[in-house]
C-alpha positions in Angstrom: 31.7 23.7 88.7 29.0 21.0 89.0 27.4 19.1 86.2 25.4 16.2 85.9 23.2 14.8 82.9 20.8 15.6 81.0 18.2 14.2 78.5 16.4 15.7 75.2 12.7 14.2 74.8 13.2 14.0 70.9 13.8 11.4 68.6 17.9 10.6 66.7 15.5 11.5 63.8 15.4 15.4 64.5 18.9 15.1 65.6 19.9 13.5 61.9 18.0 16.0 60.3 19.6 19.2 61.9 23.0 17.9 61.7 22.8 16.6 57.9 21.5 20.7 57.6 24.6 22.4 59.2 26.9 19.6 57.8 25.4 20.3 54.2 26.1 24.1 55.1 29.4 23.6 56.1 30.6 21.4 53.4 28.8 24.7 50.7 30.4 27.5 53.1 33.9 25.0 52.5 35.0 25.8 56.9 37.6 23.8 57.6 37.2 23.4 61.2 34.5 23.9 63.5 34.9 23.5 67.7 31.8 21.3 67.6 30.8 18.3 64.9 27.3 18.6 63.1 25.9 16.4 65.3 27.3 18.0 68.6 26.2 21.1 66.8 23.1 20.4 66.4 22.3 18.6 69.6 23.5 22.4 71.5 20.9 23.8 69.5 17.8 21.1 70.5 18.9 21.2 74.1 18.5 25.6 73.9 15.3 25.2 71.9 13.3 22.2 73.5 15.2 22.5 77.0 15.6 26.3 77.1 19.2 25.5 78.3 20.8 29.0 78.3 24.4 29.7 76.8 25.7 29.7 79.3 25.0 26.4 81.1 24.8 25.3 76.7 28.9 26.8 76.6 29.6 25.2 80.1 28.6 21.6 79.4 30.0 22.0 75.8 33.3 23.1 76.6 33.3 26.5 74.6 32.6 29.8 75.1 29.5 31.7 75.5 29.3 32.7 72.6 30.8 30.2 69.9 27.7 28.8 71.8 25.3 31.8 70.7 26.6 31.8 67.5 26.3 27.8 66.4 22.5 28.4 67.7 21.6 31.0 66.0 23.4 29.4 62.3 20.9 26.0 63.5 18.1 28.3 63.3 18.8 29.8 60.4 19.1 27.2 58.7 15.7 25.3 60.0 13.8 28.7 59.1 15.1 28.4 55.8 13.2 25.2 55.3 9.9 26.5 56.9 6.5 26.6 55.0 4.9 29.7 54.0 0.8 30.1 54.1 0.6 29.1 50.8 2.2 26.1 51.0 0.8 24.5 54.3 -2.7 26.0 52.3 -2.2 22.6 49.9 -2.8 20.5 53.3 -5.2 22.6 54.8 -7.3 22.4 52.1 -7.5 19.0 52.1 -8.9 18.6 56.6 -12.6 18.6 57.3 -12.4 21.2 59.2 -9.5 23.8 60.5 -8.8 26.1 64.4 -7.3 28.9 64.5 -5.9 30.5 67.2 -3.7 33.3 68.4 -1.4 32.9 71.3 1.1 35.5 73.7 4.9 34.2 73.9 6.0 36.2 76.8 9.6 38.2 75.8 12.0 40.2 77.6 11.0 44.1 77.6 12.5 46.3 75.2 13.5 49.8 74.3 10.2 50.5 72.9 7.4 48.6 75.4 4.1 49.9 73.9 3.5 47.9 70.7 4.8 44.6 72.3 2.3 44.7 75.6 -0.5 43.1 75.3 -3.6 44.3 77.4 -5.3 41.4 77.4 -2.6 39.0 79.1 -0.4 41.8 80.8 2.6 41.4 79.8 4.8 41.9 77.1 5.1 39.3 74.2 4.7 38.8 70.3 1.4 37.2 68.7 1.6 34.0 67.1 -1.5 32.5 64.8 -1.5 28.3 65.1 -3.4 26.5 62.3 -4.9 23.1 63.4 -6.8 19.9 62.2 -9.6 17.9 63.6 -7.5 16.7 65.8 -5.9 19.3 67.1 -2.5 18.5 65.5 -0.3 21.5 64.9 -0.4 22.0 61.3 1.1 25.9 61.1 2.3 28.8 62.7 2.5 32.6 61.7 5.7 34.9 62.0 5.1 36.5 65.1 3.9 40.4 65.7 4.3 42.6 68.4 1.5 41.6 71.4 -0.4 43.9 71.2 -2.0 43.7 67.7 -4.8 41.9 67.7 -6.0 38.1 66.5 -8.2 39.1 64.4 -5.7 42.1 62.7 -3.5 39.2 62.8 -4.7 36.7 60.6 -6.0 39.3 58.3 -2.3 41.0 58.2 -1.0 36.8 57.6 -3.4 36.7 55.0 -5.2 33.5 56.9 -8.8 34.6 56.8 -8.4 35.4 52.5 -6.9 32.4 52.0 -9.4 30.0 54.0 -11.7 31.7 52.7 -10.5 31.7 49.1 -10.1 27.5 49.5 -13.0 27.0 51.5 -12.1 25.8 54.5 -14.9 25.5 57.7 -12.6 27.2 60.6 -13.7 27.2 63.9 -12.8 30.0 66.1 -13.3 31.9 69.4 -14.7 35.7 69.9 -11.6 37.5 68.8 -12.2 36.7 65.4 -15.7 37.8 65.0 -16.0 40.0 62.0 -13.9 37.5 60.3 -16.6 36.8 57.8 -15.6 34.2 55.3 -15.6 30.5 56.2 -14.7 31.6 59.7 -16.9 30.3 62.2 -17.0 32.1 66.2 -19.6 31.6 68.6 -22.0 34.1 69.9 -21.5 36.9 71.4 -23.4 38.7 74.6 -24.1 41.8 74.0 -25.4 45.4 76.3 -29.2 46.2 76.2 -30.2 43.3 73.7 -31.4 40.3 73.4 -30.1 37.6 75.7 -28.7 34.2 73.3 -31.5 31.9 72.7 -31.4 28.3 73.4 -30.3 27.5 69.7 -27.7 30.0 70.1 -26.0 28.5 73.1 -26.0 24.9 71.7 -23.6 26.4 69.0 -22.0 28.1 71.4 -21.3 24.8 73.2 -20.1 23.2 70.1 -17.8 25.7 69.0 -16.3 25.7 72.3 -15.8 22.1 72.5 -14.0 21.9 68.7 -12.0 25.1 69.6 -10.7 22.5 72.8 -9.2 20.7 70.8 -6.5 23.7 69.3 -5.5 24.4 72.3 -3.8 21.2 71.9 -1.5 22.8 69.2 -0.6 25.7 71.2 0.4 23.3 74.3 2.5 21.3 71.4 4.1 24.6 70.6 4.9 25.3 74.0 6.6 22.0 74.8 9.6 23.4 73.6 10.9 25.4 76.1 12.7 28.3 74.7 8.8 29.8 74.1 8.4 29.7 77.9 10.1 33.4 77.4 11.8 34.8 74.7 14.9 36.6 76.2 16.6 37.9 72.5 15.7 40.8 70.0 11.2 40.1 69.6 13.0 40.4 66.3 14.3 37.1 66.3 10.8 35.5 67.8 9.8 34.8 63.7 12.8 32.5 63.0 12.3 30.4 66.0 9.0 29.2 66.2 9.4 28.3 62.1 12.4 26.3 63.7 10.4 25.1 65.7 7.8 24.4 63.5 10.2 22.4 61.4 11.4 20.5 63.6 8.1 19.8 65.3 6.9 18.2 62.1 9.9 15.5 61.3 9.4 14.9 65.1 5.8 13.6 64.2 6.6 12.1 61.3 4.2 14.2 59.3 4.8 16.4 56.6 8.2 15.4 56.7 10.2 15.5 53.5 
């Protein structure tokens, strides 16, 4: 088998943070011996999450079995996901923002046995729905647990309690037309409806301003999807939430924001 050197576009701070968590977990469980040292296991997990390397490639590169590679990656994901913030904790920072941007994204998945709930008619593919909150600069602040891809964005935001949380803390939030009817502090564009007058000049101006603000929120979604594992999840959809939460923790450490 041929091999070649590769890189992971992450800092050593992120690697050391994950390695420390793995080391603490091993000491707590009193593991006597593992095939990989904590630093190597952390590197293995980051290669999978950031570069999207398959378990077969990781097993060959780290000279371990495929089952061992899977177990090590899943262990790292669980440890990271346990440190992820819930919405209530994230709202302590969100309420300090000038305004927030709310948007939803579909993370593609392989077909599953019960396909209908995960099929998104909007995107014409199977996936899971994740709600993303960004700040005024388009930086990723928080990402929600995953719901089946057929879930409407407004429904997903209500299920997670995002609309109520933003309204209670009176945070001005900009969102697209998919969130019309959210009310509260959520601001959406005006929508042209059949058999009704065309949008006025003022309404069109408001829509353009809303679109310019929401465009910054697309950066947060793009940031989330720089983790190649999210290009297409090839695992049980129920594991999607833990993967997204693990990535959110790593992203904050890498950005050196909200860490600690």
